[in-house]
PyMOL CGO cylinders between C-alpha atoms (Angstrom):
from pymol import cmd
from pymol.cgo import CYLINDER

trace = [
    CYLINDER, 2.22, 21.80, -3.71, 0.50, 22.72, -6.99, 0.3, 1, 1, 1, 1, 1, 1,
    CYLINDER, 0.50, 22.72, -6.99, -2.77, 24.66, -7.13, 0.3, 1, 1, 1, 1, 1, 1,
    CYLINDER, -2.77, 24.66, -7.13, -4.86, 21.54, -7.83, 0.3, 1, 1, 1, 1, 1, 1,
    CYLINDER, -4.86, 21.54, -7.83, -3.24, 19.55, -5.01, 0.3, 1, 1, 1, 1, 1, 1,
    CYLINDER, -3.24, 19.55, -5.01, -3.61, 22.49, -2.64, 0.3, 1, 1, 1, 1, 1, 1,
    CYLINDER, -3.61, 22.49, -2.64, -7.29, 22.81, -3.52, 0.3, 1, 1, 1, 1, 1, 1,
    CYLINDER, -7.29, 22.81, -3.52, -7.96, 19.11, -2.96, 0.3, 1, 1, 1, 1, 1, 1,
    CYLINDER, -7.96, 19.11, -2.96, -6.12, 19.11, 0.38, 0.3, 1, 1, 1, 1, 1, 1,
    CYLINDER, -6.12, 19.11, 0.38, -8.03, 22.16, 1.54, 0.3, 1, 1, 1, 1, 1, 1,
    CYLINDER, -8.03, 22.16, 1.54, -11.35, 20.52, 0.66, 0.3, 1, 1, 1, 1, 1, 1,
    CYLINDER, -11.35, 20.52, 0.66, -10.43, 17.17, 2.19, 0.3, 1, 1, 1, 1, 1, 1,
    CYLINDER, -10.43, 17.17, 2.19, -8.90, 18.33, 5.46, 0.3, 1, 1, 1, 1, 1, 1,
    CYLINDER, -8.90, 18.33, 5.46, -12.11, 19.43, 7.29, 0.3, 1, 1, 1, 1, 1, 1,
    CYLINDER, -12.11, 19.43, 7.29, -13.85, 16.19, 6.32, 0.3, 1, 1, 1, 1, 1, 1,
    CYLINDER, -13.85, 16.19, 6.32, -11.16, 13.83, 7.59, 0.3, 1, 1, 1, 1, 1, 1,
    CYLINDER, -11.16, 13.83, 7.59, -10.32, 15.53, 10.89, 0.3, 1, 1, 1, 1, 1, 1,
    CYLINDER, -10.32, 15.53, 10.89, -12.24, 12.96, 12.95, 0.3, 1, 1, 1, 1, 1, 1,
    CYLINDER, -12.24, 12.96, 12.95, -10.66, 10.08, 11.03, 0.3, 1, 1, 1, 1, 1, 1,
    CYLINDER, -10.66, 10.08, 11.03, -7.15, 11.41, 11.62, 0.3, 1, 1, 1, 1, 1, 1,
    CYLINDER, -7.15, 11.41, 11.62, -7.87, 11.98, 15.29, 0.3, 1, 1, 1, 1, 1, 1,
    CYLINDER, -7.87, 11.98, 15.29, -9.03, 8.37, 15.63, 0.3, 1, 1, 1, 1, 1, 1,
    CYLINDER, -9.03, 8.37, 15.63, -5.98, 7.15, 13.72, 0.3, 1, 1, 1, 1, 1, 1,
    CYLINDER, -5.98, 7.15, 13.72, -3.63, 8.90, 16.13, 0.3, 1, 1, 1, 1, 1, 1,
    CYLINDER, -3.63, 8.90, 16.13, 0.00, 7.89, 15.63, 0.3, 1, 1, 1, 1, 1, 1,
    CYLINDER, 0.00, 7.89, 15.63, -0.86, 4.75, 13.69, 0.3, 1, 1, 1, 1, 1, 1,
    CYLINDER, -0.86, 4.75, 13.69, 0.02, 4.34, 10.02, 0.3, 1, 1, 1, 1, 1, 1,
    CYLINDER, 0.02, 4.34, 10.02, -2.31, 3.23, 7.26, 0.3, 1, 1, 1, 1, 1, 1,
    CYLINDER, -2.31, 3.23, 7.26, -0.50, 0.20, 5.85, 0.3, 1, 1, 1, 1, 1, 1,
    CYLINDER, -0.50, 0.20, 5.85, -1.34, -1.03, 2.35, 0.3, 1, 1, 1, 1, 1, 1,
    CYLINDER, -1.34, -1.03, 2.35, -0.73, -4.72, 1.73, 0.3, 1, 1, 1, 1, 1, 1,
    CYLINDER, -0.73, -4.72, 1.73, -1.31, -6.91, -1.30, 0.3, 1, 1, 1, 1, 1, 1,
    CYLINDER, -1.31, -6.91, -1.30, 0.26, -8.40, -4.39, 0.3, 1, 1, 1, 1, 1, 1,
    CYLINDER, 0.26, -8.40, -4.39, 2.65, -6.69, -6.76, 0.3, 1, 1, 1, 1, 1, 1,
    CYLINDER, 2.65, -6.69, -6.76, 0.49, -4.87, -9.29, 0.3, 1, 1, 1, 1, 1, 1,
    CYLINDER, 0.49, -4.87, -9.29, -2.32, -4.23, -6.81, 0.3, 1, 1, 1, 1, 1, 1,
    CYLINDER, -2.32, -4.23, -6.81, -1.59, -0.50, -6.92, 0.3, 1, 1, 1, 1, 1, 1,
    CYLINDER, -1.59, -0.50, -6.92, -0.22, 0.01, -3.41, 0.3, 1, 1, 1, 1, 1, 1,
    CYLINDER, -0.22, 0.01, -3.41, 2.16, 2.79, -4.43, 0.3, 1, 1, 1, 1, 1, 1,
    CYLINDER, 2.16, 2.79, -4.43, -0.05, 4.65, -6.89, 0.3, 1, 1, 1, 1, 1, 1,
    CYLINDER, -0.05, 4.65, -6.89, -3.14, 4.40, -4.70, 0.3, 1, 1, 1, 1, 1, 1,
    CYLINDER, -3.14, 4.40, -4.70, -1.09, 5.08, -1.58, 0.3, 1, 1, 1, 1, 1, 1,
    CYLINDER, -1.09, 5.08, -1.58, 0.20, 8.40, -2.88, 0.3, 1, 1, 1, 1, 1, 1,
    CYLINDER, 0.20, 8.40, -2.88, -3.32, 9.58, -3.66, 0.3, 1, 1, 1, 1, 1, 1,
    CYLINDER, -3.32, 9.58, -3.66, -4.65, 8.32, -0.33, 0.3, 1, 1, 1, 1, 1, 1,
    CYLINDER, -4.65, 8.32, -0.33, -1.90, 10.20, 1.49, 0.3, 1, 1, 1, 1, 1, 1,
    CYLINDER, -1.90, 10.20, 1.49, -2.77, 13.39, -0.39, 0.3, 1, 1, 1, 1, 1, 1,
    CYLINDER, -2.77, 13.39, -0.39, -6.46, 12.92, 0.41, 0.3, 1, 1, 1, 1, 1, 1,
    CYLINDER, -6.46, 12.92, 0.41, -5.73, 12.55, 4.13, 0.3, 1, 1, 1, 1, 1, 1,
    CYLINDER, -5.73, 12.55, 4.13, -2.95, 15.18, 4.19, 0.3, 1, 1, 1, 1, 1, 1,
    CYLINDER, -2.95, 15.18, 4.19, -0.44, 12.54, 5.39, 0.3, 1, 1, 1, 1, 1, 1,
    CYLINDER, -0.44, 12.54, 5.39, 3.03, 11.63, 4.26, 0.3, 1, 1, 1, 1, 1, 1,
    CYLINDER, 3.03, 11.63, 4.26, 3.54, 8.66, 1.93, 0.3, 1, 1, 1, 1, 1, 1,
    CYLINDER, 3.54, 8.66, 1.93, 6.33, 6.08, 2.25, 0.3, 1, 1, 1, 1, 1, 1,
    CYLINDER, 6.33, 6.08, 2.25, 7.08, 3.15, -0.05, 0.3, 1, 1, 1, 1, 1, 1,
    CYLINDER, 7.08, 3.15, -0.05, 8.89, 0.42, 1.90, 0.3, 1, 1, 1, 1, 1, 1,
    CYLINDER, 8.89, 0.42, 1.90, 10.52, -1.03, -1.22, 0.3, 1, 1, 1, 1, 1, 1,
    CYLINDER, 10.52, -1.03, -1.22, 11.90, 2.40, -2.16, 0.3, 1, 1, 1, 1, 1, 1,
    CYLINDER, 11.90, 2.40, -2.16, 13.27, 2.80, 1.37, 0.3, 1, 1, 1, 1, 1, 1,
    CYLINDER, 13.27, 2.80, 1.37, 14.97, -0.59, 1.16, 0.3, 1, 1, 1, 1, 1, 1,
    CYLINDER, 14.97, -0.59, 1.16, 16.57, 0.24, -2.19, 0.3, 1, 1, 1, 1, 1, 1,
    CYLINDER, 16.57, 0.24, -2.19, 17.74, 3.64, -0.95, 0.3, 1, 1, 1, 1, 1, 1,
    CYLINDER, 17.74, 3.64, -0.95, 19.31, 2.12, 2.16, 0.3, 1, 1, 1, 1, 1, 1,
    CYLINDER, 19.31, 2.12, 2.16, 21.04, -0.66, 0.21, 0.3, 1, 1, 1, 1, 1, 1,
    CYLINDER, 21.04, -0.66, 0.21, 22.05, 1.42, -2.79, 0.3, 1, 1, 1, 1, 1, 1,
    CYLINDER, 22.05, 1.42, -2.79, 20.73, -1.45, -4.91, 0.3, 1, 1, 1, 1, 1, 1,
    CYLINDER, 20.73, -1.45, -4.91, 17.50, -2.46, -6.58, 0.3, 1, 1, 1, 1, 1, 1,
    CYLINDER, 17.50, -2.46, -6.58, 15.43, -5.20, -4.98, 0.3, 1, 1, 1, 1, 1, 1,
    CYLINDER, 15.43, -5.20, -4.98, 16.21, -7.44, -7.94, 0.3, 1, 1, 1, 1, 1, 1,
    CYLINDER, 16.21, -7.44, -7.94, 19.93, -6.90, -7.31, 0.3, 1, 1, 1, 1, 1, 1,
    CYLINDER, 19.93, -6.90, -7.31, 19.53, -7.68, -3.60, 0.3, 1, 1, 1, 1, 1, 1,
    CYLINDER, 19.53, -7.68, -3.60, 17.71, -10.92, -4.46, 0.3, 1, 1, 1, 1, 1, 1,
    CYLINDER, 17.71, -10.92, -4.46, 20.40, -11.87, -6.98, 0.3, 1, 1, 1, 1, 1, 1,
    CYLINDER, 20.40, -11.87, -6.98, 23.32, -11.14, -4.70, 0.3, 1, 1, 1, 1, 1, 1,
    CYLINDER, 23.32, -11.14, -4.70, 22.04, -12.11, -1.25, 0.3, 1, 1, 1, 1, 1, 1,
    CYLINDER, 22.04, -12.11, -1.25, 18.88, -14.20, -1.75, 0.3, 1, 1, 1, 1, 1, 1,
    CYLINDER, 18.88, -14.20, -1.75, 15.31, -13.85, -0.61, 0.3, 1, 1, 1, 1, 1, 1,
    CYLINDER, 15.31, -13.85, -0.61, 15.93, -14.73, 3.05, 0.3, 1, 1, 1, 1, 1, 1,
    CYLINDER, 15.93, -14.73, 3.05, 18.42, -11.89, 3.43, 0.3, 1, 1, 1, 1, 1, 1,
    CYLINDER, 18.42, -11.89, 3.43, 16.04, -9.48, 1.71, 0.3, 1, 1, 1, 1, 1, 1,
    CYLINDER, 16.04, -9.48, 1.71, 13.10, -10.48, 3.92, 0.3, 1, 1, 1, 1, 1, 1,
    CYLINDER, 13.10, -10.48, 3.92, 15.12, -9.91, 7.09, 0.3, 1, 1, 1, 1, 1, 1,
    CYLINDER, 15.12, -9.91, 7.09, 16.07, -6.43, 5.94, 0.3, 1, 1, 1, 1, 1, 1,
    CYLINDER, 16.07, -6.43, 5.94, 12.52, -5.74, 4.81, 0.3, 1, 1, 1, 1, 1, 1,
    CYLINDER, 12.52, -5.74, 4.81, 11.15, -6.59, 8.26, 0.3, 1, 1, 1, 1, 1, 1,
    CYLINDER, 11.15, -6.59, 8.26, 13.64, -4.26, 9.93, 0.3, 1, 1, 1, 1, 1, 1,
    CYLINDER, 13.64, -4.26, 9.93, 12.82, -1.39, 7.58, 0.3, 1, 1, 1, 1, 1, 1,
    CYLINDER, 12.82, -1.39, 7.58, 9.07, -1.76, 8.09, 0.3, 1, 1, 1, 1, 1, 1,
    CYLINDER, 9.07, -1.76, 8.09, 9.51, -1.92, 11.87, 0.3, 1, 1, 1, 1, 1, 1,
    CYLINDER, 9.51, -1.92, 11.87, 11.45, 1.35, 11.69, 0.3, 1, 1, 1, 1, 1, 1,
    CYLINDER, 11.45, 1.35, 11.69, 8.92, 3.02, 9.43, 0.3, 1, 1, 1, 1, 1, 1,
    CYLINDER, 8.92, 3.02, 9.43, 6.04, 2.06, 11.70, 0.3, 1, 1, 1, 1, 1, 1,
    CYLINDER, 6.04, 2.06, 11.70, 7.64, 4.17, 14.43, 0.3, 1, 1, 1, 1, 1, 1,
    CYLINDER, 7.64, 4.17, 14.43, 7.24, 7.25, 12.22, 0.3, 1, 1, 1, 1, 1, 1,
    CYLINDER, 7.24, 7.25, 12.22, 3.45, 7.37, 11.86, 0.3, 1, 1, 1, 1, 1, 1,
    CYLINDER, 3.45, 7.37, 11.86, 0.95, 8.59, 11.10, 0.3, 1, 1, 1, 1, 1, 1,
    CYLINDER, 0.95, 8.59, 11.10, 1.56, 8.07, 7.38, 0.3, 1, 1, 1, 1, 1, 1,
    CYLINDER, 1.56, 8.07, 7.38, 0.44, 5.96, 4.46, 0.3, 1, 1, 1, 1, 1, 1,
    CYLINDER, 0.44, 5.96, 4.46, 2.88, 3.06, 4.11, 0.3, 1, 1, 1, 1, 1, 1,
    CYLINDER, 2.88, 3.06, 4.11, 2.97, 0.85, 1.03, 0.3, 1, 1, 1, 1, 1, 1,
    CYLINDER, 2.97, 0.85, 1.03, 4.58, -2.55, 1.68, 0.3, 1, 1, 1, 1, 1, 1,
    CYLINDER, 4.58, -2.55, 1.68, 6.08, -5.10, -0.66, 0.3, 1, 1, 1, 1, 1, 1,
    CYLINDER, 6.08, -5.10, -0.66, 4.00, -8.10, -1.69, 0.3, 1, 1, 1, 1, 1, 1,
    CYLINDER, 4.00, -8.10, -1.69, 5.73, -10.52, 0.68, 0.3, 1, 1, 1, 1, 1, 1,
    CYLINDER, 5.73, -10.52, 0.68, 6.08, -8.26, 3.72, 0.3, 1, 1, 1, 1, 1, 1,
    CYLINDER, 6.08, -8.26, 3.72, 2.76, -9.19, 5.34, 0.3, 1, 1, 1, 1, 1, 1,
    CYLINDER, 2.76, -9.19, 5.34, 3.71, -12.87, 5.23, 0.3, 1, 1, 1, 1, 1, 1,
    CYLINDER, 3.71, -12.87, 5.23, 6.13, -12.28, 8.11, 0.3, 1, 1, 1, 1, 1, 1,
    CYLINDER, 6.13, -12.28, 8.11, 4.34, -12.97, 11.39, 0.3, 1, 1, 1, 1, 1, 1,
    CYLINDER, 4.34, -12.97, 11.39, 6.36, -10.43, 13.35, 0.3, 1, 1, 1, 1, 1, 1,
    CYLINDER, 6.36, -10.43, 13.35, 5.68, -7.78, 10.73, 0.3, 1, 1, 1, 1, 1, 1,
    CYLINDER, 5.68, -7.78, 10.73, 1.95, -8.53, 10.85, 0.3, 1, 1, 1, 1, 1, 1,
    CYLINDER, 1.95, -8.53, 10.85, 2.02, -8.17, 14.63, 0.3, 1, 1, 1, 1, 1, 1,
    CYLINDER, 2.02, -8.17, 14.63, 3.85, -4.84, 14.38, 0.3, 1, 1, 1, 1, 1, 1,
    CYLINDER, 3.85, -4.84, 14.38, 1.39, -3.58, 11.79, 0.3, 1, 1, 1, 1, 1, 1,
    CYLINDER, 1.39, -3.58, 11.79, -1.51, -4.66, 13.98, 0.3, 1, 1, 1, 1, 1, 1,
    CYLINDER, -1.51, -4.66, 13.98, -0.05, -2.77, 16.93, 0.3, 1, 1, 1, 1, 1, 1,
    CYLINDER, -0.05, -2.77, 16.93, 1.08, 0.39, 15.16, 0.3, 1, 1, 1, 1, 1, 1,
    CYLINDER, 1.08, 0.39, 15.16, -1.09, 0.59, 12.08, 0.3, 1, 1, 1, 1, 1, 1,
    CYLINDER, -1.09, 0.59, 12.08, -4.36, -0.08, 10.32, 0.3, 1, 1, 1, 1, 1, 1,
    CYLINDER, -4.36, -0.08, 10.32, -3.86, -2.56, 7.48, 0.3, 1, 1, 1, 1, 1, 1,
    CYLINDER, -3.86, -2.56, 7.48, -5.73, -2.34, 4.18, 0.3, 1, 1, 1, 1, 1, 1,
    CYLINDER, -5.73, -2.34, 4.18, -5.57, -5.23, 1.72, 0.3, 1, 1, 1, 1, 1, 1,
    CYLINDER, -5.57, -5.23, 1.72, -5.75, -4.04, -1.87, 0.3, 1, 1, 1, 1, 1, 1,
    CYLINDER, -5.75, -4.04, -1.87, -7.14, -7.22, -3.39, 0.3, 1, 1, 1, 1, 1, 1,
    CYLINDER, -7.14, -7.22, -3.39, -6.97, -7.75, -7.13, 0.3, 1, 1, 1, 1, 1, 1,
    CYLINDER, -6.97, -7.75, -7.13, -8.14, -10.51, -9.44, 0.3, 1, 1, 1, 1, 1, 1,
    CYLINDER, -8.14, -10.51, -9.44, -5.65, -12.56, -11.45, 0.3, 1, 1, 1, 1, 1, 1,
    CYLINDER, -5.65, -12.56, -11.45, -6.45, -10.87, -14.76, 0.3, 1, 1, 1, 1, 1, 1,
    CYLINDER, -6.45, -10.87, -14.76, -5.95, -7.41, -13.30, 0.3, 1, 1, 1, 1, 1, 1,
    CYLINDER, -5.95, -7.41, -13.30, -2.60, -8.36, -11.77, 0.3, 1, 1, 1, 1, 1, 1,
    CYLINDER, -2.60, -8.36, -11.77, -1.34, -9.94, -14.98, 0.3, 1, 1, 1, 1, 1, 1,
    CYLINDER, -1.34, -9.94, -14.98, -2.21, -6.89, -17.07, 0.3, 1, 1, 1, 1, 1, 1,
    CYLINDER, -2.21, -6.89, -17.07, -0.27, -4.71, -14.67, 0.3, 1, 1, 1, 1, 1, 1,
    CYLINDER, -0.27, -4.71, -14.67, 2.83, -6.82, -14.03, 0.3, 1, 1, 1, 1, 1, 1,
    CYLINDER, 2.83, -6.82, -14.03, 3.50, -8.47, -17.38, 0.3, 1, 1, 1, 1, 1, 1,
    CYLINDER, 3.50, -8.47, -17.38, 5.35, -5.45, -18.78, 0.3, 1, 1, 1, 1, 1, 1,
    CYLINDER, 5.35, -5.45, -18.78, 7.85, -5.47, -15.89, 0.3, 1, 1, 1, 1, 1, 1,
    CYLINDER, 7.85, -5.47, -15.89, 7.98, -9.14, -14.93, 0.3, 1, 1, 1, 1, 1, 1,
    CYLINDER, 7.98, -9.14, -14.93, 11.71, -9.30, -15.74, 0.3, 1, 1, 1, 1, 1, 1,
    CYLINDER, 11.71, -9.30, -15.74, 12.34, -6.74, -12.97, 0.3, 1, 1, 1, 1, 1, 1,
    CYLINDER, 12.34, -6.74, -12.97, 10.36, -8.65, -10.34, 0.3, 1, 1, 1, 1, 1, 1,
    CYLINDER, 10.36, -8.65, -10.34, 12.35, -11.42, -8.62, 0.3, 1, 1, 1, 1, 1, 1,
    CYLINDER, 12.35, -11.42, -8.62, 9.22, -13.26, -7.47, 0.3, 1, 1, 1, 1, 1, 1,
    CYLINDER, 9.22, -13.26, -7.47, 7.97, -13.62, -11.06, 0.3, 1, 1, 1, 1, 1, 1,
    CYLINDER, 7.97, -13.62, -11.06, 10.97, -15.33, -12.62, 0.3, 1, 1, 1, 1, 1, 1,
    CYLINDER, 10.97, -15.33, -12.62, 10.01, -18.28, -14.80, 0.3, 1, 1, 1, 1, 1, 1,
    CYLINDER, 10.01, -18.28, -14.80, 6.40, -18.39, -15.94, 0.3, 1, 1, 1, 1, 1, 1,
    CYLINDER, 6.40, -18.39, -15.94, 4.84, -15.14, -14.62, 0.3, 1, 1, 1, 1, 1, 1,
    CYLINDER, 4.84, -15.14, -14.62, 1.26, -16.41, -14.84, 0.3, 1, 1, 1, 1, 1, 1,
    CYLINDER, 1.26, -16.41, -14.84, 2.10, -19.58, -12.95, 0.3, 1, 1, 1, 1, 1, 1,
    CYLINDER, 2.10, -19.58, -12.95, 4.02, -17.59, -10.33, 0.3, 1, 1, 1, 1, 1, 1,
    CYLINDER, 4.02, -17.59, -10.33, 1.19, -15.11, -9.84, 0.3, 1, 1, 1, 1, 1, 1,
    CYLINDER, 1.19, -15.11, -9.84, -1.34, -17.90, -9.33, 0.3, 1, 1, 1, 1, 1, 1,
    CYLINDER, -1.34, -17.90, -9.33, 0.98, -19.64, -6.88, 0.3, 1, 1, 1, 1, 1, 1,
    CYLINDER, 0.98, -19.64, -6.88, 1.59, -16.45, -4.91, 0.3, 1, 1, 1, 1, 1, 1,
    CYLINDER, 1.59, -16.45, -4.91, -2.14, -15.67, -4.82, 0.3, 1, 1, 1, 1, 1, 1,
    CYLINDER, -2.14, -15.67, -4.82, -2.86, -19.14, -3.42, 0.3, 1, 1, 1, 1, 1, 1,
    CYLINDER, -2.86, -19.14, -3.42, -0.11, -18.73, -0.83, 0.3, 1, 1, 1, 1, 1, 1,
    CYLINDER, -0.11, -18.73, -0.83, -0.65, -15.13, 0.18, 0.3, 1, 1, 1, 1, 1, 1,
    CYLINDER, -0.65, -15.13, 0.18, -4.37, -14.37, -0.08, 0.3, 1, 1, 1, 1, 1, 1,
    CYLINDER, -4.37, -14.37, -0.08, -5.33, -16.33, 3.05, 0.3, 1, 1, 1, 1, 1, 1,
    CYLINDER, -5.33, -16.33, 3.05, -2.72, -14.30, 4.99, 0.3, 1, 1, 1, 1, 1, 1,
    CYLINDER, -2.72, -14.30, 4.99, -3.68, -10.98, 3.40, 0.3, 1, 1, 1, 1, 1, 1,
    CYLINDER, -3.68, -10.98, 3.40, -7.22, -11.74, 4.60, 0.3, 1, 1, 1, 1, 1, 1,
    CYLINDER, -7.22, -11.74, 4.60, -5.98, -11.10, 8.15, 0.3, 1, 1, 1, 1, 1, 1,
    CYLINDER, -5.98, -11.10, 8.15, -5.72, -7.38, 7.30, 0.3, 1, 1, 1, 1, 1, 1,
    CYLINDER, -5.72, -7.38, 7.30, -8.04, -5.02, 9.14, 0.3, 1, 1, 1, 1, 1, 1,
    CYLINDER, -8.04, -5.02, 9.14, -10.04, -4.26, 6.01, 0.3, 1, 1, 1, 1, 1, 1,
    CYLINDER, -10.04, -4.26, 6.01, -10.09, -4.98, 2.28, 0.3, 1, 1, 1, 1, 1, 1,
    CYLINDER, -10.09, -4.98, 2.28, -10.81, -2.96, -0.85, 0.3, 1, 1, 1, 1, 1, 1,
    CYLINDER, -10.81, -2.96, -0.85, -10.88, -4.35, -4.39, 0.3, 1, 1, 1, 1, 1, 1,
    CYLINDER, -10.88, -4.35, -4.39, -8.23, -2.93, -6.69, 0.3, 1, 1, 1, 1, 1, 1,
    CYLINDER, -8.23, -2.93, -6.69, -9.57, -2.82, -10.23, 0.3, 1, 1, 1, 1, 1, 1,
    CYLINDER, -9.57, -2.82, -10.23, -9.41, -0.78, -13.42, 0.3, 1, 1, 1, 1, 1, 1,
    CYLINDER, -9.41, -0.78, -13.42, -11.35, 2.27, -12.27, 0.3, 1, 1, 1, 1, 1, 1,
    CYLINDER, -11.35, 2.27, -12.27, -10.13, 5.83, -11.54, 0.3, 1, 1, 1, 1, 1, 1,
    CYLINDER, -10.13, 5.83, -11.54, -7.72, 5.83, -8.62, 0.3, 1, 1, 1, 1, 1, 1,
    CYLINDER, -7.72, 5.83, -8.62, -9.89, 8.30, -6.75, 0.3, 1, 1, 1, 1, 1, 1,
    CYLINDER, -9.89, 8.30, -6.75, -12.69, 5.71, -6.68, 0.3, 1, 1, 1, 1, 1, 1,
    CYLINDER, -12.69, 5.71, -6.68, -10.43, 3.29, -4.82, 0.3, 1, 1, 1, 1, 1, 1,
    CYLINDER, -10.43, 3.29, -4.82, -9.22, 6.06, -2.51, 0.3, 1, 1, 1, 1, 1, 1,
    CYLINDER, -9.22, 6.06, -2.51, -12.81, 6.97, -1.61, 0.3, 1, 1, 1, 1, 1, 1,
    CYLINDER, -12.81, 6.97, -1.61, -13.54, 3.32, -0.83, 0.3, 1, 1, 1, 1, 1, 1,
    CYLINDER, -13.54, 3.32, -0.83, -10.46, 3.02, 1.38, 0.3, 1, 1, 1, 1, 1, 1,
    CYLINDER, -10.46, 3.02, 1.38, -11.42, 6.18, 3.28, 0.3, 1, 1, 1, 1, 1, 1,
    CYLINDER, -11.42, 6.18, 3.28, -14.92, 4.77, 3.79, 0.3, 1, 1, 1, 1, 1, 1,
    CYLINDER, -14.92, 4.77, 3.79, -13.56, 1.47, 5.12, 0.3, 1, 1, 1, 1, 1, 1,
    CYLINDER, -13.56, 1.47, 5.12, -11.09, 3.24, 7.41, 0.3, 1, 1, 1, 1, 1, 1,
    CYLINDER, -11.09, 3.24, 7.41, -13.85, 5.44, 8.84, 0.3, 1, 1, 1, 1, 1, 1,
    CYLINDER, -13.85, 5.44, 8.84, -15.97, 2.38, 9.56, 0.3, 1, 1, 1, 1, 1, 1,
    CYLINDER, -15.97, 2.38, 9.56, -13.04, 0.55, 11.13, 0.3, 1, 1, 1, 1, 1, 1,
    CYLINDER, -13.04, 0.55, 11.13, -12.23, 3.56, 13.32, 0.3, 1, 1, 1, 1, 1, 1,
    CYLINDER, -12.23, 3.56, 13.32, -15.92, 4.12, 14.12, 0.3, 1, 1, 1, 1, 1, 1,
    CYLINDER, -15.92, 4.12, 14.12, -16.12, 7.69, 12.87, 0.3, 1, 1, 1, 1, 1, 1,
    CYLINDER, -16.12, 7.69, 12.87, -18.43, 9.37, 10.39, 0.3, 1, 1, 1, 1, 1, 1,
    CYLINDER, -18.43, 9.37, 10.39, -17.69, 8.46, 6.78, 0.3, 1, 1, 1, 1, 1, 1,
    CYLINDER, -17.69, 8.46, 6.78, -16.37, 11.52, 4.95, 0.3, 1, 1, 1, 1, 1, 1,
    CYLINDER, -16.37, 11.52, 4.95, -18.19, 12.55, 1.80, 0.3, 1, 1, 1, 1, 1, 1,
    CYLINDER, -18.19, 12.55, 1.80, -16.44, 11.35, -1.37, 0.3, 1, 1, 1, 1, 1, 1,
    CYLINDER, -16.44, 11.35, -1.37, -14.07, 13.87, -2.90, 0.3, 1, 1, 1, 1, 1, 1,
    CYLINDER, -14.07, 13.87, -2.90, -14.03, 14.54, -6.62, 0.3, 1, 1, 1, 1, 1, 1,
    CYLINDER, -14.03, 14.54, -6.62, -10.57, 15.48, -7.76, 0.3, 1, 1, 1, 1, 1, 1,
    CYLINDER, -10.57, 15.48, -7.76, -10.42, 18.83, -9.54, 0.3, 1, 1, 1, 1, 1, 1,
    CYLINDER, -10.42, 18.83, -9.54, -8.81, 18.29, -12.91, 0.3, 1, 1, 1, 1, 1, 1,
    CYLINDER, -8.81, 18.29, -12.91, -6.63, 20.84, -14.65, 0.3, 1, 1, 1, 1, 1, 1,
    CYLINDER, -6.63, 20.84, -14.65, -8.32, 22.88, -17.38, 0.3, 1, 1, 1, 1, 1, 1,
    CYLINDER, -8.32, 22.88, -17.38, -6.76, 22.12, -20.79, 0.3, 1, 1, 1, 1, 1, 1,
]
cmd.load_cgo(trace, "trace")
């Protein structure tokens, strides 16, 4: 761990002790659309709470030895979703941690039930314009955006947002510093777990 990361962890740890105790063995599970920032925010949230971070999509790719796009192309979405559910079920046994899930994972009823039992779910909600700015550069690599990306994003938002709303809490993902979103997630988690809200942490930046 670098000096800056070590400093931030040392500052954060005393303030989140009660939150971690209330969390117990449960994982903090980030759900939401592709482009919502689940991985980038998740890594910073994990650092803030001194927890491990796991990206379910990365775990799936490592296990398969293929990219998600390649799995979709070779085996289809149904096959991928079955494997995704198994991987997330396995990861939920390894908490506490911060777990970033793929955009379609929370649509599986069994996965939602497992997350409810073994985790605290946080929906990173993002507006259409924000999602499009973030995904348009890599839309060719995203199987769920083949065709007209804008049309697909709107369709997926209509389909998924009512289900994402079943998450334990929600934080808006938007174009602000990541630490702002992390602070908001920590606040929502503290309220959900009925513990004192930790004071916001300002990340110490490296001196040029």
